[in-house]
C-alpha positions in Angstrom: 144.6 84.7 66.2 143.3 83.5 69.4 139.5 83.3 69.2 136.9 83.1 72.0 135.8 79.6 70.8 139.5 78.4 71.2 139.5 79.7 74.8 136.2 78.2 75.6 137.4 74.7 74.3 140.6 74.8 76.3 138.7 75.9 79.4 136.3 73.0 78.9 139.1 70.5 78.4 141.2 71.5 81.2 139.1 73.4 83.8 141.5 76.1 84.0 140.5 79.8 84.3 139.6 81.8 81.3 142.5 84.2 81.5 145.0 81.3 82.1 143.7 79.6 79.0 144.0 82.7 76.9 147.6 83.2 78.1 148.4 79.7 77.3 147.1 79.7 73.9 149.0 83.0 73.3 152.3 81.5 74.5 151.8 78.4 72.4 150.6 80.3 69.3 147.2 78.7 69.3 148.4 75.1 69.5 145.6 73.4 71.7 147.6 70.3 72.7 150.7 72.3 73.6 148.4 74.8 75.6 147.0 71.9 77.5 150.5 70.6 78.2 151.6 74.1 79.4 148.6 74.4 81.8 149.4 71.0 83.2 153.0 72.0 83.7 151.9 75.1 85.6 149.5 73.1 87.7 146.5 75.1 86.3 144.8 72.0 84.8 144.5 70.1 88.1 140.8 70.1 87.8 140.6 68.6 84.4 140.3 65.0 85.4 137.6 65.9 87.8 135.4 67.8 85.4 133.4 64.7 84.3 132.5 63.6 87.9 129.0 64.2 89.1 128.6 67.1 91.5 125.2 66.9 93.1 126.0 67.8 96.7 127.0 71.3 97.9 125.0 74.2 99.3 122.1 76.5 98.5 122.9 80.1 99.9 121.0 83.3 100.1 122.0 86.8 100.6 119.7 89.6 101.6 120.5 93.4 101.6 120.3 95.4 104.8 117.2 97.2 103.8 115.7 93.9 102.5 115.0 95.5 99.1 117.0 93.0 97.3 118.3 89.5 97.6 119.7 86.5 95.8 119.9 82.7 96.0 122.6 80.4 94.4 123.4 76.8 94.3 127.1 75.9 94.3 127.7 72.1 93.9 130.5 69.7 94.9 130.7 65.8 94.9 130.4 65.0 98.6 128.8 66.4 101.9 132.3 66.2 103.3 133.5 69.0 101.1 130.1 70.9 101.4 131.0 71.3 105.1 134.5 72.5 104.3 135.2 76.1 105.5 136.8 77.2 102.2 133.8 75.8 100.2 131.3 77.4 102.5 133.1 80.8 102.3 133.1 80.7 98.4 129.3 79.7 98.3 128.5 82.6 100.7 130.6 85.1 98.7 128.9 84.0 95.4 125.5 84.6 97.0 126.6 88.1 98.0 127.9 88.7 94.5 124.7 87.3 92.9 122.7 90.0 94.8 124.8 92.8 93.2 125.2 91.3 89.7 123.8 92.7 86.5 124.4 89.3 84.6 121.4 87.4 83.4 123.1 84.1 82.5 125.3 81.7 84.7 128.1 81.9 82.1 128.1 85.8 82.4 127.9 85.5 86.2 130.9 83.2 86.7 133.1 85.3 84.3 132.7 88.4 86.6 135.6 89.4 88.9 135.3 87.6 92.2 134.4 90.0 95.0 136.8 88.5 97.4 139.7 88.7 95.0 139.3 91.2 92.1 142.3 89.7 90.2 140.3 86.5 89.4 136.9 85.5 88.2 134.2 83.5 90.0 135.2 80.6 87.8 138.8 81.0 88.6 138.0 80.9 92.4 136.1 77.7 92.0 138.7 76.1 89.8 141.4 76.8 92.4 139.1 75.3 95.0 138.7 72.2 92.8 142.5 71.9 92.8 142.8 72.4 96.6 140.0 70.0 97.7 140.1 67.4 94.9 136.4 67.4 93.9 134.5 68.7 90.9 132.6 71.8 91.7 130.4 74.4 90.0 128.2 77.5 90.4 125.1 75.9 89.0 122.5 78.6 89.0 121.4 81.9 90.7 118.5 84.3 90.9 118.2 87.8 92.1 115.1 89.8 93.3 114.8 93.5 93.9 111.7 95.6 94.8 111.0 99.3 95.7 107.8 99.0 97.7 108.0 95.7 99.7 110.7 93.3 100.9 112.9 90.4 99.8 113.3 87.5 102.3 114.9 84.1 102.4 114.8 80.8 104.2 117.4 78.1 104.3 116.4 74.5 105.4 118.5 71.6 106.3 121.8 73.4 106.4 121.7 74.4 102.8 119.7 71.5 101.2 116.8 73.8 100.4 116.8 77.5 99.9 113.8 79.9 99.2 113.8 83.5 98.0 110.4 85.4 98.2 109.4 88.9 97.2 106.5 90.6 98.7 105.0 93.9 97.6 103.4 96.2 100.2 103.1 99.9 100.7 104.1 99.5 104.5 107.3 97.9 105.7 107.6 96.9 109.4 108.5 93.9 111.5 105.2 92.2 110.9 105.8 92.1 107.1 109.2 90.6 107.8 107.6 87.8 109.8 104.9 87.3 107.1 107.7 87.0 104.4 109.4 84.4 106.5 106.2 82.5 107.0 105.7 82.4 103.2 109.3 81.4 102.6 108.9 78.4 105.1 105.6 77.5 103.3 107.5 77.4 99.9 110.3 75.2 101.4 107.8 72.8 102.9 105.2 72.5 100.2 107.3 73.1 97.2 104.7 74.9 95.0 105.4 75.1 91.3 103.3 78.3 90.5 102.1 81.4 92.3 98.4 80.9 91.3 96.4 79.1 88.7 96.9 81.9 86.1 100.6 81.0 86.2 100.1 77.4 85.1 101.2 77.2 81.5 98.9 75.8 78.9 101.1 72.8 78.0 101.3 71.7 81.7 97.7 72.1 82.2 96.7 70.1 79.0 99.2 67.4 80.1 97.5 67.1 83.5 94.0 67.1 82.0 95.0 64.2 79.6 96.3 62.2 82.5 93.0 62.7 84.5 91.0 61.9 81.5 92.7 58.7 80.9 92.5 57.8 84.6 88.8 58.4 84.6 88.2 56.3 81.5 90.5 53.5 83.0 88.2 53.6 86.0 85.2 52.9 83.8 83.5 56.2 84.2 81.0 57.1 81.4 82.3 59.8 79.0 79.5 62.3 79.8 80.8 62.7 83.3 84.6 62.4 82.5 85.0 66.1 81.8 83.5 67.1 85.2 85.9 64.7 86.9 88.8 66.1 85.0 87.9 69.6 86.1 87.5 68.5 89.7 91.0 66.9 89.6 92.5 70.0 88.0 91.1 72.1 90.9 92.7 69.7 93.3 95.9 69.9 91.4 95.8 73.7 91.7 95.6 73.4 95.5 98.6 71.2 95.4 100.9 73.2 93.2 99.7 76.8 93.3 101.2 78.7 96.4 98.2 81.0 96.9 95.8 78.0 96.9 97.8 75.8 99.2 96.9 75.0 102.7 99.1 77.0 105.1 101.5 74.6 106.8 101.2 76.5 110.2 97.4 76.5 110.2 95.4 73.9 108.2 92.2 76.1 108.4 93.9 78.7 106.2 95.0 78.9 102.6 98.0 81.2 102.0 95.5 83.6 100.2 93.3 83.7 103.4 96.5 84.2 105.6 97.6 87.1 103.5 94.1 88.6 103.5 94.0 88.7 107.3 97.5 90.0 107.8 96.9 92.7 105.1 93.8 93.9 107.2 95.9 93.9 110.3 98.6 95.9 108.7 96.3 98.3 106.9 98.0 97.6 103.5 97.6 94.9 100.8 100.4 92.3 100.9 101.0 90.5 97.6 103.5 87.8 96.8 105.0 89.0 93.5 107.5 86.1 92.8 109.4 83.3 94.6 112.1 80.7 93.8 112.9 77.5 95.5 116.2 75.6 95.0 116.7 72.1 96.2 120.3 71.0 96.2 121.1 68.6 93.3 117.5 68.5 91.9 117.5 67.5 88.3 121.2 66.2 88.4 121.4 62.6 87.6 123.3 60.8 90.4 125.5 57.8 89.6 124.5 54.9 91.8 127.9 53.3 92.8 128.3 49.9 94.3 131.0 50.3 97.0 132.2 46.7 96.8 132.5 46.9 92.9 134.4 50.2 93.3 136.9 48.7 95.7 137.3 45.7 93.4 138.0 48.0 90.4 140.6 49.8 92.4 142.3 46.6 93.4 142.3 45.4 89.9 143.6 48.7 88.7 140.7 49.5 86.5 
């Protein structure tokens, strides 16, 4: 009997598509090594030797529906900026973003197992695997997010040709061109200032306590008396909020405004309250450990056949 875990293991070991793995296991009666050999013979395991290589380049792409009621953001990674500029890679990344805006999947594994919108005969994962074999680099659909709102709009902003992407959702009873521009301004703010939270109520207890402890130790190391340390800690916490909470940040287009003040003024002009309900910011490769290579040493290893 061919189990899901066997298919998963073969997929991880070869990089081949899920259905190809299932068929190979069926044809070899569940023999893992023979299945690997069969996939290699068919040219379907071409991606296997690339699977361990670090893919920290690539693109962040967004897709917004025509009515601006829904949208998505995805990060698709590869190994080099050369491949990130490749037309085939760009096409797949954009298609994945479009599909993410329509998906009902909640995890990346579910998402990449969906039928690919550009070719219903294969999955997203199969499409990526085929591109790996064609372009010779490791690749992956790393993450995605989808927003949808009834009363309001979803907007996006891409910076640096796909290095940074932002998706933002605004709630408002009115929807006109002014709201679209406000959403774009907010998205640009998020890209530039990299907020971690919407407001100070969103800062989790663990993060806040960790910051307080750091500020407490800093104050004591500065020789401040214990009786004023707590006041100093709270002062620095308030400064922290202004740095990491979107609504408390200084607006990058006008330093006299915070984002809260900007939204208040625009709400008054529009005649309806504008609220940022959620946002997400993806920066290509963030959190991926990049391997630092010495070019001379790499050439030397190749010369020596290592």
